[in-house]
N, C-alpha and C positions, 0 to 999 in steps of 0.2 A: 520303870523307869531308868533301867541299864540299856536296854534295848533302844529306848528313843534318843537317848543321849549317845549310844553307839553308832546309830543311822546318823543321826547330825552330822557327828565327828568324820562319818565315813562319806558324806557328802560335800562335806568341807575339805577333803582330803584330796577328792576328785575333781574339785572346782581348781583348787592350788594343781592338780596338777594338769589340768588342762590349759592354766595360765601357762605354767613351766612348758608345755610343748608348745603354746606359740611362741614364748622366749626363744624356746630353743631353733624354733624355725627362723625367727628373726637373726639370732646368732649366726648360722649357719650361712645365712642370706648375705650377711655384711662380712664374712670372711672367718676363716678357724683363727683362735689365738685371742678371739675379741673376750675383755672382761668386763669395762664399763664404757658405755657408750653416751657421748655428748654431742652428736649428731641432730641439732636442732637452732633454731633461731635466739635462743634466750641463754645465751653466753655471751659475758662482757669485760674485755680489758680495760684498765687505765691505769695511768700512771702520775707519780707526782712531779715529773721534769720530762716531758714528752711536746714534740712539736710535728704535730697532726700534717703541716705542711710540707716541712721537709723529711717527713718521714726518719725522726734523729731522737734516740732515746740518750738522755744526758746520764754519764756515769754518775751512779749513786741513787739513782731514780728508782724509786718504789713500785713494782709492778704489784697489781691485784686482778685477779683474774675471779669472777664469781659466775655461777651458772647453774643449771639444772641437768640433773642425769636423765637420760630418757630411754635407757634400757641395759639391765642386766643380765650377763651370762653366767654360766656353771663356772664357780661353785653358789652364786650370787643369784641365779635365777629366780630364787623364790622371792627376792626383792621386786614389788610391781612398781614402777617407776609413774604407773599412767596413774596408779589409784587416787582418786577426786579427793578422798579423804586425807591426803598427805604428800608431802613433795621430799624429793631426795634432792639436794643443793650442795654446791661444793665452794670451796675458795681455794685459791694459790696465792701464795706470797712468794717472792724472788726478789734482789736486788741487779740493777743493770750494771753492766762492765762500759757502758757506752756502745753507742753504734758506730761499723765501720762501712764508710760510704759517704756517695753513692760510690760504687766502682763498675767498672765495665760489665754489662751483660749481653750474651747474645751477638747480633749483628751493631745495633745502635741503642740498645738499652741499658738501663742500670739495678743496680742490685745494693739493698742494705741489710747487713748481718748486724746482730744484735746476740749476745749472750747474758742470759740473766741467771746470775750465783746464788746459792744457799738458799734454793727455795724450798717448799714443804707445800702441803694441802690436807685438807679435811673435807671429809665428805659425811653428810647430815643426813639425817632423815627425822621430817618435824612433820605436826597439824598445827593448825589446818594450813593449806598453801595461802602464802602472804607476801612471797618473794615477788619484786615486779618481773613481766615477763618484756618482751620489745615492744608491746603496745602499751605498758605503762610506765615503761621506765625511766626515772627522773633524771635531770641533766644534775651536771656537777660534783659527782662524786669524790669524796665520801660525803654521804647526806644522810637523811633521816631514815633511810632504807636500804641502802646500798652501804656496806656490804651486810648493816645489821642481820635484816632479814633472812639472808642466805646462810646464816650461823646460828639459827635460833634454835636449832633441834639437835637431837643425840650425835654425838660422833661415833659412826659406825666403822669409819676406816680414818686412818691417817696416814702420813708418809712423809717422805723426801726424795727431792729430786737430786739422784747420786750424781751425775754430771751437768755443766751449764745447760739450760735450758735454752735451745738455740733457734732465734727467729729468721726467717729471712723473708723480706719483699722485693717483689722485683717489679720493674717496669720495661714492658716489651719494647720491641722497636714499633709497636704501631698505637703504643700510647695508654696500653692495657695492664692495669695492676693486678698483683696476687701474690699471696704471699702462705709461708708453711711454718712448723714449730716441728720439734723432735728434741727426746729426751730420754734417758732414762731413770726410773724410779724403783722407790723399795717402801713397803708398809712398813708400817712401826707401830701402830695400835689401832685401838676402835674396838666398837663392841663385837664386830664380826672378823677382826684381826684372824680368829683361831681357823677361820676358813681357807685364808689366803698364803699365811706365810711370810716369809722375808725376803724372797728370792727376788731378784733383780730383773724386771720387765722393761717395756718401750711403752713411752707415751707419745703421740704423734696425732699429728692433723692439718687442716688447712689454718691460715690466718688472715683473714679478711682486714685490712687497714681502712679505718674510718674517713671518709670524706665522701666528696661527689663526684668524684671522676669515674671514667670507666675502669671497671674489676673493684673499686671502693665499697664497703657497706654504707650507708647511711645511718648515723647513730646521734644521740642528744648531745650536748657540749660537753665535753669532761672524759668523754672515751675514746681510747685509742685502737681498738681492733675488736672485731669478732670471731672469735677462736671455734673450732668445731672440729671435734676429733672423738680419740680415744686412749684407754687405757689398757693394753694387750696383758692377757694373762701370765701371771709367774712361771717360771721354768717348770718349777713343781709344785703344785698345791694340793693340801690335803683335805680328805673329805670322806663324809659318814655313809656308809653305805646302809640302807634299809631293804628290807626284802618285803614283798606284799604279806606273807605268811607272817612276818614278826607284826604287823600292821593288826592284819586279823586276831593276831591272837591277843591284843589289847583290850577287845570286846566280846571275848566268850565268857 
């Protein structure tokens, strides 16, 4: 019996190791310093007072971002975001300071800048997969599934944005739109908090404004943008070191 359990456990460890190696390869491909990626189509932003046509967020508008994590890197690489039996989702909340713009950009373009203050976030692990994807996203949030189904799991990490989350939307001289966001964050809790600590690091990525023009992202009514980005690793990260010998000793 003991030998059978030991073999089964060892096979499980090897399978986990294979996933970790695959995740490690992806993490290396996406660049050093990556901790959590949400580089997928299933991330959605909406606000309580935002004009999509004018790219204007009103002061006091409440920003919500919900979506799926698609990759964890060390020291979270054992969290398999592709596991079909569960989902890793997140929510951000912050308050708009109001959009500045349009301002001149380049030769004949325009730029809109918005700071979102007092931001916080939570990353969840839940089962089964019940949050909507881009293909099933219902309009007019908040609704019966957004943000509820993105927040119905276990909070594995919580945190705050230490500085304003800054969003920039630009319109180039050819009429093509693009956008980006950047900020700094700090973890504050969650079941995996002991792995990451409280050091400050960066969160950043692309911010595709909702709409039908060139460079826009087509989204259901009520959504303002499709973010796409990452949390970078904290400056110093505690880790647990385990040797192959210590694993073998468990089953002798």
